[in-house]
C-alpha positions as CSV (number, residue, x, y, z in Angstrom):
1,M,15.7,17.7,1.8
2,V,13.4,15.5,3.8
3,E,15.2,14.5,7.0
4,T,12.9,11.8,8.3
5,V,10.4,9.3,6.9
6,W,8.1,7.3,9.3
7,K,5.5,4.7,8.9
8,A,3.5,3.0,11.7
9,T,1.1,0.1,11.8
10,S,-0.9,-0.4,15.0
11,K,-2.2,-3.9,14.7
12,S,-4.9,-3.4,17.3
13,S,-8.7,-3.2,17.2
14,P,-10.6,-0.9,17.5
15,L,-8.7,2.1,16.0
16,C,-6.9,3.3,19.0
17,T,-6.0,6.6,20.6
18,F,-2.5,5.6,21.3
19,L,-1.6,5.5,17.6
20,L,-2.9,9.0,17.1
21,L,-1.0,10.2,20.3
22,I,2.2,8.8,18.9
23,I,1.6,10.6,15.6
24,L,0.8,13.8,17.5
25,C,4.0,13.6,19.6
26,I,6.2,13.1,16.6
27,L,4.4,15.8,14.6
28,G,4.7,18.0,17.6
29,F,8.4,17.5,17.8
30,Y,8.9,18.6,14.2
31,S,6.2,21.3,14.0
32,L,6.8,22.9,17.4
33,H,10.5,22.3,18.0
34,Y,12.7,25.3,18.5
35,P,16.3,24.7,17.7
36,D,17.2,27.7,20.0
37,S,16.3,26.7,23.5
38,T,16.5,30.4,24.6
39,V,13.4,31.3,22.6
40,I,10.2,31.3,24.7
41,N,7.7,29.1,23.0
42,P,4.1,29.5,24.2
43,N,3.0,26.5,22.3
44,A,5.6,24.4,24.0
45,Q,4.5,25.7,27.4
46,N,1.0,24.6,26.6
47,A,2.0,21.3,25.0
48,L,0.6,19.3,28.0
49,R,-2.7,21.1,27.9
50,F,-3.1,20.6,24.2
51,R,-2.1,16.9,24.5
52,Q,-4.9,16.5,27.0
53,I,-7.3,18.2,24.7
54,F,-6.2,15.9,21.9
55,L,-6.7,12.9,24.0
56,S,-10.0,14.0,25.5
57,S,-11.5,14.5,22.1
58,A,-10.8,10.9,21.2
59,S,-13.7,8.8,20.1
60,N,-13.6,5.3,18.5
61,Y,-17.1,6.0,17.3
62,T,-15.9,9.0,15.3
63,I,-13.1,7.1,13.7
64,A,-15.4,4.2,13.0
65,S,-17.8,6.5,11.2
66,Y,-15.1,7.8,9.0
67,L,-14.1,4.2,8.2
68,R,-17.7,3.2,7.4
69,A,-18.1,6.1,5.0
70,L,-14.8,5.4,3.3
71,T,-15.6,1.7,2.7
72,Q,-19.2,1.9,1.4
73,H,-18.1,0.7,-2.0
74,P,-14.9,-0.2,-3.9
75,H,-13.0,2.9,-5.1
76,L,-10.2,1.9,-7.4
77,A,-8.2,4.8,-8.7
78,G,-9.4,6.3,-11.9
79,T,-12.9,4.9,-11.6
80,A,-16.1,6.9,-11.1
81,P,-16.7,5.6,-7.5
82,S,-13.3,6.9,-6.4
83,L,-14.6,10.5,-6.9
84,D,-17.1,9.9,-4.0
85,I,-14.2,9.3,-1.7
86,V,-12.3,12.3,-3.1
87,N,-15.3,14.5,-2.3
88,Y,-15.7,13.0,1.1
89,V,-12.2,13.8,2.2
90,V,-12.4,17.3,0.6
91,S,-15.6,18.1,2.4
92,N,-14.3,16.9,5.7
93,F,-11.2,19.1,5.5
94,K,-13.3,22.1,4.3
95,N,-15.9,21.6,7.1
96,L,-13.1,21.9,9.6
97,N,-12.2,25.3,8.0
98,L,-8.8,23.9,7.0
99,Q,-7.1,25.4,3.9
100,T,-7.9,22.7,1.4
101,H,-6.9,22.0,-2.2
102,T,-6.5,19.2,-4.7
103,A,-3.8,18.4,-7.3
104,Q,-4.9,16.5,-10.4
105,Y,-2.8,14.4,-12.8
106,K,-3.5,12.5,-16.0
107,T,-1.8,9.2,-15.6
108,L,-1.7,5.8,-17.3
109,L,-3.7,3.1,-15.5
110,S,-4.9,-0.3,-16.6
111,Y,-8.0,-2.4,-15.9
112,P,-9.1,-6.0,-16.8
113,T,-11.8,-7.0,-19.2
114,H,-11.7,-10.8,-19.1
115,S,-9.9,-13.5,-17.3
116,S,-10.3,-17.3,-17.1
117,L,-8.3,-20.2,-15.7
118,S,-9.0,-24.0,-15.9
119,A,-6.9,-27.0,-14.8
120,H,-6.8,-30.1,-17.0
121,F,-5.8,-33.0,-14.8
122,S,-4.1,-36.2,-15.9
123,N,-7.3,-38.3,-15.3
124,G,-9.1,-36.3,-18.0
125,T,-11.1,-34.1,-15.7
126,V,-11.3,-30.3,-16.1
127,H,-11.8,-27.9,-13.2
128,D,-12.6,-24.2,-13.8
129,L,-10.8,-22.2,-11.1
130,S,-12.6,-19.3,-9.6
131,L,-11.3,-15.9,-10.3
132,S,-13.8,-14.0,-8.2
133,D,-13.7,-12.9,-4.6
134,S,-17.4,-13.4,-3.9
135,S,-20.2,-15.8,-4.7
136,D,-22.6,-12.8,-4.2
137,D,-23.3,-11.6,-7.8
138,D,-24.1,-8.0,-6.7
139,A,-20.8,-7.8,-4.7
140,A,-18.9,-9.4,-7.5
141,D,-20.2,-6.9,-10.0
142,A,-19.1,-4.0,-7.8
143,V,-15.5,-5.2,-7.4
144,V,-12.9,-5.2,-10.2
145,R,-11.9,-8.8,-10.9
146,P,-8.6,-9.9,-9.4
147,Y,-5.8,-8.8,-11.7
148,H,-2.3,-7.5,-11.9
149,A,-2.2,-3.9,-13.1
150,Y,-0.2,-3.4,-16.3
151,S,0.0,-7.1,-17.1
152,P,-0.2,-7.6,-20.9
153,S,-3.0,-9.6,-22.4
154,G,-2.2,-13.2,-23.2
155,T,-3.3,-16.8,-23.4
156,A,-1.5,-20.1,-22.6
157,F,-2.3,-23.8,-22.6
158,A,0.7,-25.3,-20.9
159,K,1.9,-27.4,-18.0
160,A,2.1,-25.9,-14.6
161,V,5.4,-25.7,-12.6
162,F,6.0,-24.5,-9.1
163,V,9.0,-22.2,-8.5
164,N,8.6,-21.3,-4.8
165,Y,9.0,-17.5,-4.5
166,G,10.3,-17.0,-8.0
167,R,13.7,-15.8,-6.9
168,D,17.0,-16.4,-8.8
169,V,17.9,-19.0,-6.2
170,D,14.6,-20.7,-6.7
171,F,15.1,-21.0,-10.5
172,Q,18.6,-22.2,-9.9
173,A,17.2,-24.9,-7.6
174,I,14.7,-25.9,-10.3
175,K,17.6,-26.3,-12.8
176,E,19.5,-28.5,-10.4
177,L,16.5,-30.8,-10.4
178,N,16.8,-30.9,-14.2
179,V,13.4,-29.2,-14.4
180,S,12.8,-26.6,-17.1
181,V,10.1,-23.9,-16.9
182,E,10.4,-23.1,-20.6
183,G,6.9,-23.0,-22.2
184,C,5.2,-23.5,-18.8
185,V,2.8,-21.6,-16.7
186,V,4.7,-20.7,-13.5
187,V,3.0,-20.9,-10.1
188,A,4.8,-18.9,-7.3
189,R,3.9,-17.9,-3.8
190,R,4.3,-14.2,-2.8
191,G,7.5,-13.4,-1.0
192,D,9.7,-10.3,-0.7
193,L,10.2,-9.8,-4.4
194,P,7.9,-7.3,-6.1
195,R,5.4,-9.0,-8.4
196,G,6.9,-7.4,-11.5
197,I,10.3,-8.9,-10.7
198,V,8.8,-12.3,-10.2
199,V,7.2,-12.1,-13.6
200,Q,10.4,-10.7,-15.2
201,K,12.5,-13.6,-13.8
202,A,9.9,-16.2,-15.0
203,E,10.0,-14.5,-18.4
204,E,13.8,-14.7,-18.5
205,N,13.6,-18.4,-17.8
206,G,11.2,-19.1,-20.7
207,A,7.8,-19.2,-18.9
208,V,4.7,-18.1,-20.8
209,A,2.5,-16.9,-17.9
210,V,2.7,-16.4,-14.1
211,L,0.2,-17.1,-11.3
212,L,0.9,-15.6,-7.9
213,Y,-0.8,-16.6,-4.7
214,T,-0.4,-15.4,-1.1
215,E,-0.3,-18.3,1.4
216,G,-1.7,-18.3,5.0
217,E,-4.7,-19.6,6.7
218,E,-6.1,-16.1,7.1
219,V,-5.8,-15.4,3.4
220,K,-9.2,-16.1,1.8
221,G,-9.1,-14.2,-1.4
222,F,-6.8,-12.7,-4.0
223,E,-3.9,-10.3,-3.6
224,R,-4.2,-7.8,-6.4
225,G,-1.3,-5.6,-7.2
226,T,0.8,-3.9,-9.9
227,V,3.5,-5.6,-12.0
228,M,4.9,-2.3,-13.3
229,S,8.6,-1.6,-12.5
230,G,9.4,1.6,-10.8
231,V,7.1,4.2,-9.4
232,G,5.0,7.1,-10.9
233,D,3.2,7.6,-14.2
234,P,5.0,5.6,-16.9
235,L,4.2,8.2,-19.5
236,S,5.9,11.0,-17.6
237,P,9.0,9.5,-16.0
238,G,10.8,12.1,-13.9
239,W,8.3,14.9,-14.4
240,A,4.7,15.5,-13.3
241,A,1.7,14.4,-15.5
242,V,0.0,17.8,-15.4
243,D,-2.6,19.0,-17.9
244,D,-1.0,19.9,-21.2
245,G,2.3,18.6,-20.0
246,E,4.7,16.5,-22.0
247,S,3.8,12.8,-22.3
248,L,5.6,9.9,-23.9
249,E,3.9,7.7,-26.5
250,M,2.5,4.3,-25.3
251,E,5.0,2.5,-27.6
252,D,8.0,4.5,-26.4
253,A,10.8,2.1,-25.4
254,R,11.0,4.0,-22.0
255,V,7.4,3.1,-21.4
256,L,7.4,-0.5,-22.6
257,K,10.5,-1.5,-20.5
258,R,8.5,-0.9,-17.4
259,F,5.9,-3.6,-18.2
260,P,6.4,-7.3,-18.3
261,K,6.1,-9.2,-21.6
262,I,4.2,-12.2,-20.4
263,P,0.8,-12.1,-18.6
264,S,0.2,-12.8,-15.0
265,M,-2.7,-13.0,-12.6
266,P,-3.3,-13.4,-8.8
267,L,-4.6,-16.8,-7.6
268,S,-6.4,-17.7,-4.4
269,V,-4.5,-20.0,-2.1
270,R,-7.3,-22.6,-2.4
271,A,-7.0,-22.7,-6.2
272,A,-3.2,-22.7,-6.0
273,Q,-3.3,-25.7,-3.6
274,L,-5.6,-27.6,-6.0
275,V,-3.1,-27.1,-8.8
276,L,0.0,-27.8,-6.7
277,D,-1.3,-31.0,-5.2
278,S,-1.7,-32.4,-8.7
279,L,1.8,-31.8,-9.8
280,G,4.3,-34.6,-10.4
281,G,7.9,-34.6,-11.3
282,A,10.9,-34.1,-9.0
283,P,10.2,-33.4,-5.3
284,P,10.8,-29.8,-4.1
285,P,14.1,-28.9,-2.4
286,E,13.9,-29.5,1.3
287,K,14.9,-25.9,2.0
288,W,11.7,-24.7,0.3
289,R,9.8,-26.1,3.3
290,V,6.7,-26.9,1.2
291,D,4.6,-30.1,1.4
292,L,4.3,-31.1,-2.3
293,R,4.7,-34.4,-4.2
294,G,6.5,-32.7,-7.0
295,V,7.2,-29.3,-8.6
296,G,6.2,-30.4,-12.2
297,P,6.1,-29.5,-15.0
298,G,2.6,-31.0,-15.1
299,P,1.1,-33.4,-15.6
300,T,-1.6,-30.8,-14.9
301,I,-2.1,-28.4,-17.8
302,L,-3.5,-24.9,-17.2
303,N,-5.6,-23.1,-19.7
304,F,-4.9,-19.4,-19.0
305,T,-6.5,-16.3,-20.6
306,Y,-6.2,-12.7,-19.5
307,Q,-7.5,-9.8,-21.5
308,V,-6.6,-6.2,-20.4
309,G,-8.7,-3.3,-21.6
310,D,-6.9,-0.6,-23.3
311,K,-4.5,1.0,-20.9
312,K,-6.0,4.4,-20.5
313,V,-5.1,7.8,-19.2
314,A,-7.3,8.6,-16.3
315,T,-7.5,11.6,-13.9
316,I,-6.3,11.0,-10.4
317,H,-6.7,13.4,-7.4
318,N,-4.5,14.2,-4.5
319,V,-6.1,16.1,-1.6
320,F,-4.3,18.4,0.9
321,A,-5.2,20.3,4.0
322,V,-2.6,22.9,5.1
323,I,-2.1,24.3,8.6
324,R,0.2,27.3,8.4
325,G,3.1,27.5,10.8
326,S,3.3,30.6,13.0
327,E,7.1,31.1,13.0
328,E,8.4,28.9,10.1
329,P,5.6,28.7,7.6
330,D,8.1,27.7,4.9
331,R,9.2,24.6,6.8
332,Y,6.9,21.7,6.1
333,V,6.0,18.6,8.2
334,L,3.9,16.2,6.1
335,L,1.5,13.5,7.3
336,G,-0.1,11.4,4.7
337,N,-1.4,8.1,3.3
338,H,-3.0,6.9,0.1
339,R,-6.8,6.8,-0.4
340,D,-7.3,4.4,-3.3
341,A,-8.0,0.7,-2.9
342,W,-8.2,-2.4,-5.0
343,T,-11.6,-3.1,-3.5
344,Y,-13.2,-1.7,-0.3
345,G,-9.9,-1.0,1.5
346,A,-11.0,-1.3,5.1
347,V,-7.5,-1.9,6.4
348,D,-5.4,-0.8,3.4
349,P,-5.6,2.1,3.3
350,N,-8.7,3.4,4.9
351,S,-7.8,2.6,8.5
352,G,-5.0,5.2,7.8
353,T,-7.4,7.6,6.1
354,A,-9.8,7.4,9.0
355,A,-6.9,8.2,11.4
356,L,-5.8,11.1,9.1
357,L,-9.3,12.6,9.1
358,D,-9.5,12.3,12.9
359,I,-6.1,13.9,13.3
360,A,-7.4,16.8,11.1
361,R,-10.5,17.1,13.3
362,R,-8.5,17.3,16.5
363,Y,-6.1,19.8,15.1
364,A,-9.0,21.9,14.0
365,L,-10.4,21.7,17.5
366,M,-7.1,22.8,19.0
367,M,-6.8,25.6,16.5
368,R,-10.1,27.0,17.7
369,L,-8.7,27.0,21.2
370,G,-5.6,29.0,20.1
371,W,-3.1,26.3,19.1
372,Q,-0.9,26.8,16.1
373,P,2.2,24.9,15.0
374,R,5.5,26.7,14.6
375,R,6.0,24.9,11.2
376,T,3.5,24.3,8.5
377,I,1.7,20.9,8.7
378,I,0.4,19.4,5.4
379,L,-2.1,16.5,5.6
380,C,-1.8,14.5,2.3
381,S,-4.3,12.1,0.8
382,W,-2.7,10.4,-2.2
383,D,-4.4,8.7,-5.1
384,A,-3.3,5.8,-7.4
385,E,-0.8,4.4,-4.9
386,E,-1.8,0.8,-5.6
387,F,-0.8,1.2,-9.3
388,G,2.8,2.2,-8.3
389,M,2.8,5.1,-5.9
390,I,1.6,7.3,-8.7
391,G,-0.2,10.1,-6.9
392,S,2.5,10.9,-4.4
393,T,5.3,10.5,-7.0
394,E,3.7,13.0,-9.4
395,W,3.2,15.5,-6.7
396,V,6.8,15.2,-5.5
397,E,8.0,15.5,-9.1
398,Q,5.9,18.7,-9.5
399,N,7.2,20.2,-6.3
400,L,10.7,18.7,-6.1
401,V,12.6,22.0,-5.7
402,N,10.2,23.4,-3.1
403,L,10.2,20.2,-1.1
404,G,14.0,19.8,-1.3
405,S,14.5,23.1,0.4
406,K,11.5,23.2,2.8
407,A,10.3,19.7,3.8
408,V,11.5,18.7,7.3
409,A,9.8,15.3,7.8
410,Y,7.2,13.0,6.2
411,L,5.1,10.6,8.3
412,N,3.1,7.9,6.6
413,V,0.1,6.2,8.1
414,D,-1.1,3.5,5.7
415,C,-2.5,0.3,7.2
416,A,-3.0,2.0,10.6
417,V,-4.8,-0.8,12.3
418,Q,-5.1,-4.5,11.5
419,G,-5.0,-6.9,14.5
420,P,-2.6,-7.3,17.4
421,G,0.9,-5.9,17.7
422,F,2.7,-2.6,16.9
423,F,5.1,-2.2,14.0
424,V,7.0,0.9,12.8
425,G,9.5,1.8,10.2
426,A,11.6,4.9,10.2
427,T,14.8,6.6,9.2
428,P,17.4,6.4,12.0
429,Q,16.9,10.1,13.0
430,L,13.5,9.0,14.5
431,D,14.5,5.9,16.4
432,S,15.2,7.5,19.8
433,L,12.1,9.7,19.5
434,L,9.9,6.7,18.7
435,L,11.2,4.8,21.7
436,E,10.7,7.8,23.9
437,V,7.1,8.4,22.8
438,T,6.1,4.7,23.1
439,K,7.3,4.7,26.7
440,K,4.8,7.4,27.5
441,V,1.8,6.0,25.8
442,K,-0.4,3.4,27.6
443,D,-1.1,0.2,25.7
444,P,-4.8,-0.1,25.1
445,D,-4.9,-3.9,25.5
446,S,-2.7,-4.3,28.6
447,E,-3.6,-2.4,31.7
448,G,-0.7,-0.8,33.5
449,S,1.6,-1.4,30.5
450,T,3.0,1.0,28.0
451,V,3.2,0.5,24.2
452,Y,7.0,0.2,24.6
453,E,6.8,-2.6,27.2
454,K,4.3,-4.5,25.2
455,W,6.2,-3.9,22.0
456,T,9.5,-5.2,23.4
457,A,7.9,-8.1,25.2
458,T,6.2,-9.3,22.0
459,N,9.1,-8.9,19.7
460,A,12.0,-9.6,22.1
461,G,13.0,-6.0,21.5
462,T,11.8,-3.2,19.3
463,N,11.5,-3.6,15.6
464,V,12.1,-0.2,14.1
465,S,12.8,-1.1,10.5
466,L,13.9,0.6,7.4
467,P,11.6,3.4,6.1
468,I,8.6,2.5,4.0
469,F,7.5,5.6,2.1
470,L,4.1,4.2,1.0
471,A,2.8,0.6,1.1
472,F,3.1,-1.3,-2.2
C-alpha cells in the first residue's frame, strides 16, 4: 500500500526552483533508494551531478510560460475549453518523449443555469446583490457563474440569519439566544467544515437555503466549491466509471444521500457584509468575535433563486507520463496534481501543473544524459478534482489492487505558489526527510538562509501537518 503522502505549498513568487528541488530530493529518495546498502548504485553516485543539472536547467521564464498557457481561459471539468488544457499537457509530455497515456471516465457533474439574490430591507428598499465575478461582460460570459456543484435548484423568500461557521456549536449558541433558523436563509462564513456539511446542518435545523462567504481583506470574489458528500463519481461509488461500466440511477438512494436537499450559493464578502450589517435581533455571542448588531432573523428578507441545469454525465480525462524504473519497474512513485479549475486557476491548481510540467522537462533532460530512476515514476494530471476529487478517485478505484501492491509514495503539488511562506503536509514517515531537505535548500527570498531556517523563524517551528491528498 502507499507508504507516504506529501503535499507542499510554496507561498513565494515567482515560481521558485527551491520547491522543485525539494520535490526532486524526495522523489529521488523513493525512486533511487536502495534498501541494501551493499549494492552499488551508479545513479546514487551521480546524484550530485544530476542535482546540478536539474538546478542549472531552472528557468522562471519556462515555468511562467507554462502557467500562461494553462490560464488562457477558464477550464471547468467536463466543458469544451477543458479539452484544450488536456491536449496541452498531453502534447508537452509527448514532446519530451515520455510514455504518455490518458484515462477517461464518464462521471456525474453539475452546472448552473440561473441564479439571483436580492435583499429587501426594513426601510422598503431592495438591493440586487451581484453574483458575478466581473463587470467585464466578455470576461463574465467566459466564466461559469459562482455556484455550488450538486446544489439542488430552489427558491426562497425568507428572513436572513447569521450562524457563524455553521457548526453544531454555532447552532447551539443560536438556540441559547432563543433564535430559530427554521424557515430562514442561513448566512455563514467559511471555516473548517466542508460546504456540504454546513448545508446539511442548516437543513437539519430547518433552514430553507444557505449562503456561504469567505472573509478576509484579500478576498474579492466568490469561493466556488462542491457540496457533495464523499469523493468520487456519485453514480459509481466504490468502482470506476469506465465506459460501459455499471452505473447507478440518478434517483438511487445511494446517489441522493450524497447531495443536500436545500439549495446553496457562494456569496462575496462585500454582499455578505451588506446583509449582515442590516440584521437585528439578539447580538452575536462574544466568542464568535464578529462585529454585528444582531444575528437576526431579519428584518432583512432575502429573495433567493438558484436553478441548476440537468446534472449530466460528462467525460473527464486524467493524463499520465511514465518514467520506467531500471531495477524495480513494478514499484511506483507518483507525483501529481489536478488540472481542472472553477475559473482560470492561476494558483489553484495551475501553479502546481506548471511545476509538474517543468519537473517532466527536467527529468527528460536528465534521461537524455543517461539518468534513470531505480523505481518507476508516474506523473499524474487529474481531472474533476474540484467536484469532489473525482478523477483521482476513479483512477484509484480502477487500479486499486495494482496500487495496493506496487505504490511506494504519492507526492501532491496543488497550489504550489501563492505568496510568502512555506507550508507542507505529510504522513509521519516523511517528516525527518522533509526537514533534512529544507536544511539543504537556499531560501529564494533570504540571502544566506535556508528554507528550513526561514520556515522555523516564520512559524516558531516547522508546521508539517496531516496529509492532504488533494486540495478540496
